[in-house]
MDAnalysis code that builds the backbone (N, CA, C; Angstrom):
import MDAnalysis as mda
import numpy as np

u = mda.Universe.empty(294, n_residues=98, atom_resindex=np.repeat(np.arange(98), 3), trajectory=True)
u.add_TopologyAttr("name", ["N", "CA", "C"] * 98)
u.add_TopologyAttr("resid", np.arange(1, 99))
u.add_TopologyAttr("resname", ["UNK", "UNK", "UNK", "UNK", "UNK", "UNK", "UNK", "UNK", "UNK", "UNK", "UNK", "UNK", "UNK", "UNK", "UNK", "UNK", "UNK", "UNK", "UNK", "UNK", "UNK", "UNK", "UNK", "UNK", "UNK", "UNK", "UNK", "UNK", "UNK", "UNK", "UNK", "UNK", "UNK", "UNK", "UNK", "UNK", "UNK", "UNK", "UNK", "UNK", "UNK", "UNK", "UNK", "UNK", "UNK", "UNK", "UNK", "UNK", "UNK", "UNK", "UNK", "UNK", "UNK", "UNK", "UNK", "UNK", "UNK", "UNK", "UNK", "UNK", "UNK", "UNK", "UNK", "UNK", "UNK", "UNK", "UNK", "UNK", "UNK", "UNK", "UNK", "UNK", "UNK", "UNK", "UNK", "UNK", "UNK", "UNK", "UNK", "UNK", "UNK", "UNK", "UNK", "UNK", "UNK", "UNK", "UNK", "UNK", "UNK", "UNK", "UNK", "UNK", "UNK", "UNK", "UNK", "UNK", "UNK", "UNK"])
u.atoms.positions = np.array([
    [-28.091, 59.111, 63.096],
    [-26.926, 59.207, 62.250],
    [-27.191, 60.213, 61.138],
    [-26.231, 61.068, 60.959],
    [-26.385, 62.060, 59.880],
    [-25.611, 61.633, 58.622],
    [-25.954, 62.253, 57.555],
    [-25.302, 61.991, 56.237],
    [-24.540, 63.226, 55.868],
    [-23.271, 63.086, 55.598],
    [-22.371, 64.191, 55.298],
    [-21.749, 63.976, 53.911],
    [-21.970, 64.898, 53.040],
    [-21.417, 64.892, 51.712],
    [-20.222, 65.797, 51.658],
    [-19.109, 65.241, 51.152],
    [-17.828, 66.057, 51.112],
    [-17.453, 66.045, 49.622],
    [-17.456, 67.247, 48.962],
    [-16.975, 67.247, 47.596],
    [-15.686, 68.073, 47.566],
    [-14.829, 67.644, 46.568],
    [-13.507, 68.286, 46.505],
    [-13.534, 68.824, 45.067],
    [-13.169, 70.121, 44.959],
    [-13.179, 70.885, 43.712],
    [-11.851, 71.513, 43.308],
    [-11.621, 71.635, 42.037],
    [-10.555, 72.446, 41.543],
    [-11.288, 73.696, 40.942],
    [-11.224, 74.757, 41.718],
    [-11.961, 75.945, 41.294],
    [-11.326, 77.215, 41.922],
    [-11.439, 78.310, 41.310],
    [-10.927, 79.597, 41.890],
    [-11.666, 79.855, 43.159],
    [-10.859, 80.301, 44.145],
    [-11.383, 80.518, 45.538],
    [-12.601, 81.535, 45.563],
    [-12.427, 82.628, 44.920],
    [-13.451, 83.656, 44.917],
    [-14.720, 83.174, 44.239],
    [-14.629, 82.436, 43.149],
    [-15.761, 81.807, 42.442],
    [-16.376, 80.843, 43.427],
    [-15.588, 79.999, 44.079],
    [-16.131, 78.970, 44.964],
    [-16.921, 79.619, 46.100],
    [-16.282, 80.627, 46.706],
    [-16.979, 81.280, 47.854],
    [-18.310, 81.929, 47.364],
    [-18.304, 82.593, 46.311],
    [-19.534, 83.264, 45.743],
    [-20.631, 82.172, 45.461],
    [-20.223, 81.186, 44.731],
    [-21.249, 80.163, 44.343],
    [-21.724, 79.392, 45.537],
    [-20.890, 79.043, 46.533],
    [-21.330, 78.316, 47.682],
    [-22.299, 79.202, 48.489],
    [-22.046, 80.518, 48.522],
    [-22.892, 81.419, 49.244],
    [-24.301, 81.473, 48.626],
    [-24.283, 81.386, 47.306],
    [-25.590, 81.284, 46.624],
    [-26.272, 79.947, 46.805],
    [-25.549, 78.868, 46.840],
    [-26.111, 77.557, 46.965],
    [-26.607, 77.306, 48.396],
    [-26.065, 77.874, 49.362],
    [-26.352, 77.531, 50.803],
    [-27.878, 77.686, 51.123],
    [-28.490, 78.776, 50.723],
    [-29.977, 78.909, 51.003],
    [-30.798, 77.819, 50.345],
    [-30.409, 77.498, 49.079],
    [-31.123, 76.379, 48.399],
    [-30.958, 75.118, 49.112],
    [-29.747, 74.697, 49.497],
    [-29.436, 73.494, 50.178],
    [-30.135, 73.393, 51.584],
    [-30.147, 74.487, 52.283],
    [-30.838, 74.576, 53.556],
    [-32.385, 74.373, 53.366],
    [-32.904, 75.001, 52.360],
    [-34.341, 74.877, 52.037],
    [-34.656, 73.447, 51.748],
    [-33.704, 72.741, 51.160],
    [-33.948, 71.272, 50.809],
    [-33.646, 70.373, 51.969],
    [-33.232, 70.906, 53.151],
    [-33.087, 70.058, 54.314],
    [-31.675, 69.935, 54.912],
    [-30.636, 70.622, 54.342],
    [-29.311, 70.532, 54.847],
    [-29.253, 71.167, 56.178],
    [-28.570, 70.539, 57.141],
    [-28.355, 71.088, 58.491],
    [-27.316, 72.221, 58.472],
    [-26.254, 71.960, 57.727],
    [-25.206, 72.982, 57.591],
    [-24.477, 72.750, 56.301],
    [-23.839, 73.838, 55.882],
    [-22.983, 73.837, 54.649],
    [-21.647, 74.576, 55.086],
    [-20.565, 73.967, 54.714],
    [-19.239, 74.579, 55.027],
    [-18.362, 74.514, 53.747],
    [-17.554, 75.501, 53.595],
    [-16.591, 75.520, 52.516],
    [-15.215, 75.698, 53.205],
    [-14.232, 74.988, 52.594],
    [-12.884, 75.113, 53.094],
    [-11.842, 75.020, 51.994],
    [-10.687, 75.572, 52.239],
    [-9.711, 75.590, 51.255],
    [-8.445, 74.836, 51.905],
    [-8.019, 73.831, 51.160],
    [-6.938, 72.960, 51.638],
    [-5.616, 73.686, 51.591],
    [-4.883, 73.709, 52.737],
    [-3.630, 74.408, 52.773],
    [-2.386, 73.543, 52.849],
    [-2.600, 72.225, 53.034],
    [-1.425, 71.291, 53.091],
    [-1.877, 69.923, 52.670],
    [-0.853, 69.150, 52.322],
    [-1.146, 67.734, 51.855],
    [-1.401, 67.615, 50.415],
    [-1.874, 66.440, 50.025],
    [-2.006, 66.204, 48.541],
    [-3.089, 66.990, 47.900],
    [-4.006, 67.552, 48.613],
    [-5.087, 68.322, 48.075],
    [-4.918, 69.850, 48.192],
    [-3.643, 70.237, 48.496],
    [-3.374, 71.723, 48.665],
    [-3.910, 72.518, 47.450],
    [-4.565, 73.590, 47.739],
    [-5.128, 74.439, 46.653],
    [-6.431, 74.123, 46.226],
    [-7.062, 72.978, 46.709],
    [-8.374, 72.559, 46.300],
    [-9.388, 73.050, 47.310],
    [-10.627, 73.133, 46.881],
    [-11.714, 73.523, 47.656],
    [-12.589, 72.371, 48.120],
    [-12.994, 72.396, 49.415],
    [-13.810, 71.267, 49.889],
    [-15.198, 71.939, 50.362],
    [-16.249, 71.256, 49.963],
    [-17.576, 71.679, 50.367],
    [-18.161, 70.562, 51.128],
    [-18.668, 70.874, 52.335],
    [-19.261, 69.902, 53.264],
    [-20.685, 70.257, 53.469],
    [-21.699, 69.382, 53.157],
    [-23.060, 69.516, 53.324],
    [-23.573, 68.364, 54.230],
    [-24.265, 68.731, 55.286],
    [-24.739, 67.685, 56.263],
    [-26.284, 67.670, 56.217],
    [-26.751, 66.469, 56.302],
    [-28.207, 66.194, 56.419],
    [-28.476, 65.349, 57.637],
    [-29.609, 65.569, 58.268],
    [-29.841, 64.903, 59.573],
    [-30.011, 63.365, 59.479],
    [-30.440, 62.894, 58.299],
    [-30.698, 61.435, 58.144],
    [-30.862, 61.099, 56.624],
    [-30.908, 59.812, 56.379],
    [-31.010, 59.298, 55.016],
    [-32.290, 59.801, 54.315],
    [-33.385, 59.890, 55.011],
    [-34.657, 60.336, 54.464],
    [-34.506, 61.791, 53.957],
    [-33.999, 62.675, 54.764],
    [-33.816, 64.069, 54.317],
    [-32.792, 64.180, 53.231],
    [-31.788, 63.373, 53.251],
    [-30.797, 63.357, 52.155],
    [-31.441, 62.895, 50.908],
    [-32.269, 61.843, 50.918],
    [-32.953, 61.391, 49.715],
    [-33.896, 62.440, 49.116],
    [-34.675, 63.090, 50.002],
    [-35.640, 64.058, 49.582],
    [-34.800, 65.274, 48.906],
    [-33.722, 65.620, 49.570],
    [-32.874, 66.768, 48.965],
    [-32.380, 66.442, 47.633],
    [-31.884, 65.160, 47.432],
    [-31.458, 64.844, 46.119],
    [-32.478, 64.878, 45.041],
    [-33.666, 64.393, 45.434],
    [-34.835, 64.535, 44.428],
    [-35.109, 65.939, 44.171],
    [-35.149, 66.789, 45.224],
    [-35.470, 68.226, 45.093],
    [-34.465, 68.909, 44.207],
    [-33.151, 68.548, 44.348],
    [-32.123, 69.224, 43.551],
    [-32.195, 68.880, 42.131],
    [-32.596, 67.639, 41.783],
    [-32.733, 67.254, 40.399],
    [-33.945, 67.943, 39.709],
    [-34.898, 68.349, 40.470],
    [-36.102, 69.016, 39.966],
    [-36.081, 70.556, 40.040],
    [-35.165, 71.116, 40.749],
    [-35.120, 72.489, 41.020],
    [-34.364, 73.284, 39.939],
    [-35.036, 74.085, 39.087],
    [-34.296, 74.716, 38.019],
    [-33.210, 75.760, 38.596],
    [-33.521, 76.330, 39.732],
    [-32.533, 77.293, 40.249],
    [-31.262, 76.512, 40.716],
    [-31.441, 75.441, 41.357],
    [-30.277, 74.625, 41.771],
    [-29.533, 74.077, 40.516],
    [-30.228, 73.582, 39.524],
    [-29.560, 73.045, 38.294],
    [-28.781, 74.173, 37.624],
    [-29.290, 75.381, 37.533],
    [-28.610, 76.469, 36.894],
    [-27.389, 76.804, 37.630],
    [-27.470, 76.856, 38.981],
    [-26.296, 77.131, 39.836],
    [-25.235, 76.041, 39.660],
    [-25.648, 74.767, 39.695],
    [-24.716, 73.681, 39.544],
    [-24.015, 73.778, 38.121],
    [-24.694, 74.163, 37.105],
    [-24.123, 74.326, 35.797],
    [-23.047, 75.451, 35.871],
    [-23.281, 76.498, 36.620],
    [-22.289, 77.554, 36.749],
    [-21.023, 77.040, 37.421],
    [-21.250, 76.232, 38.510],
    [-20.130, 75.638, 39.222],
    [-19.308, 74.790, 38.400],
    [-19.953, 73.907, 37.606],
    [-19.138, 72.934, 36.760],
    [-18.547, 73.715, 35.495],
    [-19.050, 74.874, 35.184],
    [-18.419, 75.564, 34.102],
    [-17.134, 76.343, 34.542],
    [-17.141, 76.681, 35.932],
    [-16.028, 77.390, 36.466],
    [-15.029, 76.434, 37.112],
    [-15.412, 75.258, 37.460],
    [-14.502, 74.382, 38.180],
    [-14.676, 72.960, 37.814],
    [-13.886, 72.062, 38.425],
    [-13.968, 70.686, 38.105],
    [-14.209, 69.889, 39.385],
    [-15.208, 68.975, 39.381],
    [-15.510, 68.196, 40.510],
    [-14.511, 67.048, 40.527],
    [-13.684, 66.992, 41.606],
    [-12.667, 65.960, 41.665],
    [-13.002, 64.655, 42.394],
    [-13.891, 64.880, 43.385],
    [-14.268, 63.724, 44.213],
    [-15.467, 64.031, 45.085],
    [-16.276, 63.061, 45.296],
    [-17.427, 63.190, 46.266],
    [-17.403, 61.988, 47.135],
    [-17.517, 62.310, 48.402],
    [-17.568, 61.197, 49.412],
    [-18.775, 61.409, 50.305],
    [-19.524, 60.313, 50.589],
    [-20.675, 60.335, 51.476],
    [-20.288, 59.622, 52.728],
    [-20.491, 60.258, 53.845],
    [-20.197, 59.686, 55.190],
    [-21.474, 59.493, 56.020],
    [-21.563, 58.371, 56.662],
    [-22.624, 58.208, 57.688],
    [-21.911, 58.496, 58.989],
    [-22.341, 59.611, 59.686],
    [-21.627, 59.993, 60.862],
    [-22.562, 60.022, 62.115],
    [-21.939, 59.920, 63.222],
    [-22.654, 60.095, 64.523],
    [-21.941, 60.910, 65.487],
    [-22.618, 61.707, 66.194],
    [-22.086, 62.553, 67.166],
    [-21.660, 61.745, 68.441],
    [-20.519, 62.018, 68.952],
    [-20.071, 61.298, 70.105],
    [-20.121, 62.206, 71.387],
])
């Protein structure tokens, strides 16, 4: 079972795309299987940005969270993200492939 983090942001699309592209190599280095960014086009979250990061298991997710707290490059990038946008929601899913 994999662990999938879905975050929902209120942020300028161009800023989101640039910052997510910078974050992707750091997240992959810390164990992420994939990183996706999407822009909501309908429904109650229209105009918001979604970022999806998947980890293969709880152990990898836990190591990644520890690494992110200790990585100055990641912390600096996260500070940029929060200065340009607002984190609206974070959901953790335990998923399995069918």
